[in-house]
C-alpha positions in Angstrom: 304.9 133.1 207.2 306.0 136.0 205.0 309.6 135.2 205.8 309.2 131.5 204.9 307.4 132.5 201.7 310.2 134.9 200.7 312.8 132.2 201.4 310.9 129.8 199.2 310.6 132.3 196.4 314.4 133.1 196.6 315.1 129.4 196.5 312.9 128.9 193.5 314.5 131.8 191.6 317.9 130.4 192.3 316.9 127.0 191.0 315.5 128.6 187.8 318.6 130.7 187.2 320.8 127.6 187.7 318.7 125.6 185.2 319.0 128.4 182.7 322.8 128.6 183.1 322.7 131.8 185.2 323.9 134.0 182.3 327.1 133.8 180.3 330.3 132.5 181.7 333.3 134.9 181.3 335.6 131.9 180.8 333.5 130.3 178.0 334.6 131.1 174.5 332.8 130.3 171.2 329.3 129.8 172.6 326.4 132.2 173.4 325.0 129.8 176.1 326.8 128.9 179.3 326.8 125.3 180.6 326.8 123.9 184.1 330.2 122.7 185.1 330.9 119.2 183.7 327.9 119.4 181.2 328.7 118.8 177.6 326.8 119.9 174.5 325.8 116.7 172.8 325.7 116.5 169.0 325.0 113.9 166.3 327.5 113.1 163.5 325.9 111.3 160.6 328.2 109.2 158.3 328.1 106.4 155.8 331.1 104.5 156.8 330.3 100.8 157.3 332.8 98.7 159.3 334.6 97.7 156.1 335.0 101.3 154.9 336.2 103.4 157.8 333.5 102.6 160.4 336.1 101.5 163.0 338.1 104.7 162.3 334.9 106.8 162.8 334.3 105.1 166.2 337.9 105.7 167.3 338.0 109.3 166.2 334.7 110.0 168.0 335.9 108.2 171.1 339.2 110.0 171.2 337.5 113.4 170.6 335.0 112.8 173.4 337.7 111.8 175.8 339.7 115.0 175.3 336.8 117.5 175.0 335.4 119.1 178.1 332.6 120.8 176.2 331.3 118.5 173.5 330.0 114.9 173.3 329.6 113.4 169.9 327.2 110.6 169.0 328.0 108.9 165.7 325.1 107.5 163.6 325.8 105.2 160.7 323.6 105.5 157.6 323.4 102.5 155.2 323.0 102.7 151.4 325.8 105.3 151.2 325.1 109.0 150.5 321.7 108.5 148.9 320.6 106.6 152.0 321.8 109.4 154.3 320.0 112.0 152.2 316.8 110.0 152.5 317.2 109.5 156.2 317.9 113.2 156.6 314.7 114.1 154.9 312.7 112.0 157.3 314.4 113.3 160.5 314.3 117.0 159.5 310.6 116.6 158.8 310.2 115.1 162.3 312.1 118.1 163.8 315.3 116.2 164.5 318.5 117.6 162.9 322.0 116.3 163.3 324.9 118.8 163.8 327.4 117.4 161.2 326.7 115.3 158.2 328.7 113.7 155.4 327.5 114.8 152.0 328.7 112.9 149.0 329.9 115.0 146.1 327.0 113.8 143.9 324.5 115.4 146.3 326.2 118.8 146.7 323.6 120.8 144.9 320.7 118.6 146.1 321.7 119.0 149.7 322.3 122.7 149.6 319.0 123.3 147.8 316.9 121.2 150.2 318.4 121.4 153.6 319.4 124.0 156.1 323.2 124.4 156.5 325.6 127.1 157.7 328.8 127.9 155.9 331.8 126.7 158.0 333.6 130.1 157.8 330.5 131.8 159.3 330.5 129.4 162.2 334.2 129.8 162.7 334.1 133.6 162.7 331.1 133.7 165.1 332.3 131.1 167.6 336.0 130.2 167.0 337.9 133.3 166.0 341.2 131.5 166.7 340.5 129.4 163.6 339.6 132.3 161.3 342.4 131.4 158.8 342.2 127.7 159.2 340.5 126.9 155.9 342.6 129.3 153.9 345.9 128.1 155.4 345.3 124.4 155.2 343.3 123.7 152.0 344.2 124.4 148.3 341.6 126.6 146.6 340.7 123.9 144.1 340.1 121.4 146.9 337.9 123.8 148.8 336.0 124.4 145.6 334.9 120.8 145.5 332.5 121.8 148.3 331.2 125.0 146.6 327.7 124.7 145.1 326.5 126.1 141.8 325.5 129.3 143.6 329.0 129.9 144.8 328.4 129.0 148.5 331.0 127.1 150.5 328.5 124.4 151.7 331.0 122.4 153.6 334.7 121.3 154.0 336.2 118.4 151.9 336.8 115.5 154.2 337.0 112.3 152.1 338.9 112.4 148.8 339.2 109.3 146.7 339.7 107.9 143.2 339.0 104.5 141.9 341.9 102.1 141.6 342.3 98.6 140.2 343.2 96.0 142.9 344.9 92.9 141.6 345.1 89.4 142.9 348.7 88.9 141.6 348.6 85.1 142.4 345.6 84.6 140.2 347.0 86.7 137.4 350.2 84.6 137.4 348.1 81.4 137.5 346.3 82.6 134.3 349.6 83.4 132.7 349.1 87.1 132.8 351.5 89.9 133.7 351.0 90.6 137.4 351.6 94.3 136.7 348.1 94.3 135.4 346.3 96.0 132.5 346.7 99.7 131.6 343.6 100.2 129.4 339.9 99.1 129.6 340.5 97.2 126.4 343.2 95.2 128.2 341.0 94.8 131.2 338.5 92.9 129.1 341.2 90.6 127.7 342.6 90.0 131.2 339.1 89.2 132.5 338.4 86.7 129.7 341.7 85.0 130.3 341.2 84.7 134.1 337.8 83.2 133.5 339.1 80.7 131.0 342.2 79.7 132.8 341.1 79.7 136.5 337.3 79.5 136.3 337.1 82.5 138.5 335.6 85.9 137.7 338.0 88.2 136.0 336.7 91.5 137.5 334.2 93.1 139.8 333.3 96.8 139.2 331.8 98.3 142.3 328.0 98.5 142.5 327.0 100.5 145.6 323.9 102.7 145.8 325.6 105.2 143.5 327.1 105.3 140.0 330.5 106.7 140.8 332.4 103.8 139.4 330.4 103.8 136.2 330.9 107.6 135.8 334.7 106.9 135.8 334.4 104.4 132.9 332.0 106.6 130.9 333.8 109.9 131.3 337.2 108.4 130.6 335.8 107.4 127.2 335.1 111.0 126.4 331.5 111.3 127.5 329.9 113.6 130.1 327.3 112.6 132.7 326.0 116.2 132.9 326.3 119.2 130.6 324.7 122.6 131.3 322.6 121.1 134.1 321.2 118.3 131.9 322.0 114.6 131.7 324.3 113.9 128.8 325.5 110.3 129.2 323.6 109.0 126.2 326.2 110.2 123.7 328.0 107.8 121.3 330.9 107.5 123.7 328.6 107.0 126.7 326.6 104.3 125.0 329.8 102.6 123.9 331.1 102.4 127.5 327.8 100.9 128.8 327.8 98.4 126.0 331.4 97.4 127.0 330.2 97.0 130.6 327.3 94.8 129.6 329.7 92.6 127.4 331.8 92.0 130.5 328.9 90.7 132.5 326.4 89.2 130.0 328.3 88.1 127.0 331.8 87.3 128.4 330.5 86.3 131.8 333.9 87.4 133.1 332.6 90.2 135.3 330.7 89.7 138.5 327.3 91.5 138.9 326.5 91.6 142.6 326.1 94.0 145.5 329.0 96.1 146.6 329.8 94.3 150.0 329.4 90.9 148.4 331.6 91.8 145.4 334.4 93.1 147.5 334.2 90.1 149.8 334.4 87.8 146.7 337.6 89.5 145.7 339.0 89.1 149.3 338.0 85.4 149.3 340.0 84.8 146.1 337.1 84.3 143.7 337.8 87.4 141.5 341.0 88.4 139.8 340.6 92.2 139.7 338.6 94.7 141.7 337.7 98.2 140.5 336.7 100.3 143.5 337.6 103.2 145.7 341.0 103.5 147.3 339.0 103.9 150.5 338.6 100.1 150.5 342.4 99.8 150.7 342.6 98.9 154.4 339.8 96.4 154.1 341.1 94.4 151.1 344.8 94.7 152.2 344.1 93.5 155.8 341.8 90.6 154.9 343.2 89.1 151.7 345.5 86.1 152.0 347.1 86.4 148.6 349.6 88.8 147.0 347.7 92.0 146.3 348.6 95.3 144.7 346.8 98.3 143.4 347.4 100.2 140.2 346.0 103.4 138.6 342.6 103.4 137.1 342.6 102.1 133.5 342.2 104.6 130.6 340.7 104.0 127.2 343.0 103.8 124.2 343.5 107.3 122.8 341.4 109.0 125.5 342.2 111.1 128.5 341.4 109.5 131.8 338.8 111.4 133.9 338.0 110.2 137.4 335.2 111.7 139.5 336.3 112.8 142.9 334.9 110.3 145.4 334.2 110.8 149.1 332.4 113.6 150.8 332.5 116.9 152.5 331.4 117.6 156.1 328.5 120.1 156.4 327.2 121.9 159.5 323.4 121.3 159.7 323.0 122.3 163.4 320.5 125.1 163.9 321.2 126.1 167.5 324.3 128.3 168.0 325.7 126.1 170.8 325.3 123.1 168.5 327.0 125.0 165.6 329.9 125.9 167.9 330.2 122.3 169.0 330.0 121.1 165.4 333.1 123.1 164.4 335.0 122.0 167.5 334.5 118.4 166.4 335.3 119.1 162.8 338.4 121.0 163.8 339.6 117.8 165.6 338.8 115.6 162.5 340.8 118.0 160.3 343.9 118.1 162.6 347.1 116.4 161.4 346.4 113.5 163.8 342.8 113.2 162.9 343.3 113.1 159.1 346.2 110.7 159.6 344.1 108.3 161.6 341.3 108.6 158.9 343.7 107.9 156.0 345.4 104.9 157.7 342.0 103.4 158.6 340.5 103.9 155.1 342.7 104.9 152.2 341.2 108.2 151.5 343.6 110.8 150.2 344.3 113.6 152.7 342.2 116.6 151.7 344.3 119.2 153.5 348.0 120.2 153.2 350.7 119.5 155.8 349.7 115.9 156.4 351.2 113.7 153.7 354.8 114.9 154.2 354.5 115.5 158.0 356.7 113.3 160.3 353.8 113.5 162.8 351.3 112.7 160.1 351.5 110.3 157.1 355.1 110.6 155.9 356.2 107.2 157.2 352.9 105.5 156.5 352.9 106.6 152.8 356.6 105.6 152.4 355.8 102.1 153.6 352.3 101.7 152.0 352.7 101.5 148.2 349.0 100.8 147.6 348.2 104.4 148.4 350.5 105.8 145.6 348.2 105.1 142.6 345.3 107.1 144.1 347.7 110.0 144.9 349.5 110.0 141.6 346.3 110.1 139.5 344.7 113.1 141.4 345.5 115.2 138.3 342.8 113.3 136.5 340.1 114.2 139.0 336.8 115.8 137.8 333.7 116.7 139.9 331.3 113.8 140.7 328.2 114.5 138.7 325.6 116.2 140.8 322.1 116.6 139.4 320.5 119.9 140.4 317.1 120.6 141.8 314.6 118.7 144.0 314.8 115.6 141.7 318.4 114.7 142.5 317.6 111.6 144.5 315.1 110.4 141.9 317.6 111.0 139.1 320.3 109.0 140.8 317.8 106.1 141.4 317.0 106.1 137.7 320.7 105.6 137.0 320.9 102.7 139.4 317.9 101.1 137.8 319.5 101.6 134.4 322.6 99.9 135.6 320.7 96.9 136.9 318.7 96.6 133.6 321.8 96.7 131.5 323.8 94.2 133.6 320.8 92.0 134.2 320.3 90.6 130.7 320.6 91.0 126.9 318.7 94.3 126.6 319.4 97.1 124.0 321.9 99.3 125.7 321.4 102.3 123.4 317.6 102.3 123.9 317.9 101.9 127.7 320.5 104.6 128.1 318.7 107.1 125.9 315.4 106.5 127.6 316.9 107.0 131.0 318.6 110.2 129.9 315.3 111.5 128.6 313.5 110.6 131.9 316.1 112.3 134.0 316.0 115.5 131.9 312.2 115.5 132.2 312.6 115.5 136.0 315.2 118.3 135.8 313.1 120.6 133.5 
């Protein structure tokens, strides 16, 4: 009986050790926990890319990564309502004890994210688990690009992944039908004249300016007119120049009835269907509009205001590591390293239109060299990168609420004949009360 008992105890101990991994494997690098042969660390990747804006590319990149990795399995989770929607979902899941490993964070939520959620700086994860990549960030990213992901406290919260600027897409056939130069307008003043003419001559809408669950497109118009969304941590868009820009925007929709006021997906689809002459939205929609439009289409640089310097908020997002367990953090960087490879960034740009955030891709024969030479619609976004400014990020816990107030203001201004100055001023005051 004693012999049988001892054998049972030895078997039990062996099973327990096997379940725990039996200690560290000498062959495993970059992780403090060994895995059973064939077992992968599973992580979640949260993104905001709908099918029409890179969703298919996300699926392909995740599928290709999973196929070549022996140690990590990625599960992608799409979050609707763009970056505000992802932040809201992240709040709920973190409160419930569920944390993804990698998340896309829009530039407008840089400070809000870093002040309200746990993250680990990418270089820290690299040095702890992937020493072979110790110089990867320094060697592959320009300092000013990396700085886009540095918060107001000086922390490198993440790594820039998606970089975009707004461009003006043109239905060249409709412009010619209206008797307009198919090269398109160069200023916002000319945009208004073009939009009016398109409406009068073709009975189609002249322009659609993007209206997702953020005010990135509106910031481009306002700041290019000499205003600032934020100054010294306070909302500042109710200046004379800011009010003028919002009045212009209201005139397009309400008075001229030449601009379409509708949700983002529907607005882009209206352009694709040939019901709108011009589309002001991110270059990240390039593949969608180019692949699905049945008319001659082109893209030109974002318009400027007469006598003003163009200022375009950097669109897109960074990737941040939110994993809390060390094996998850190691897996997170392994996945991110794949996304930032020449092949990964090339696939991402071809499937979306985002400008490559790292060096060594645009002019690489194995990267985007041939693609960019053949695809002229990418050129406006690349050529206007010298006009890029940070996407306005409201500090503190009230970042989500402040952004929602801007969205509500936009809907009120475009929804009817309301006093723009009063509406904009009141909204600025309400946001600043939240930030105090």
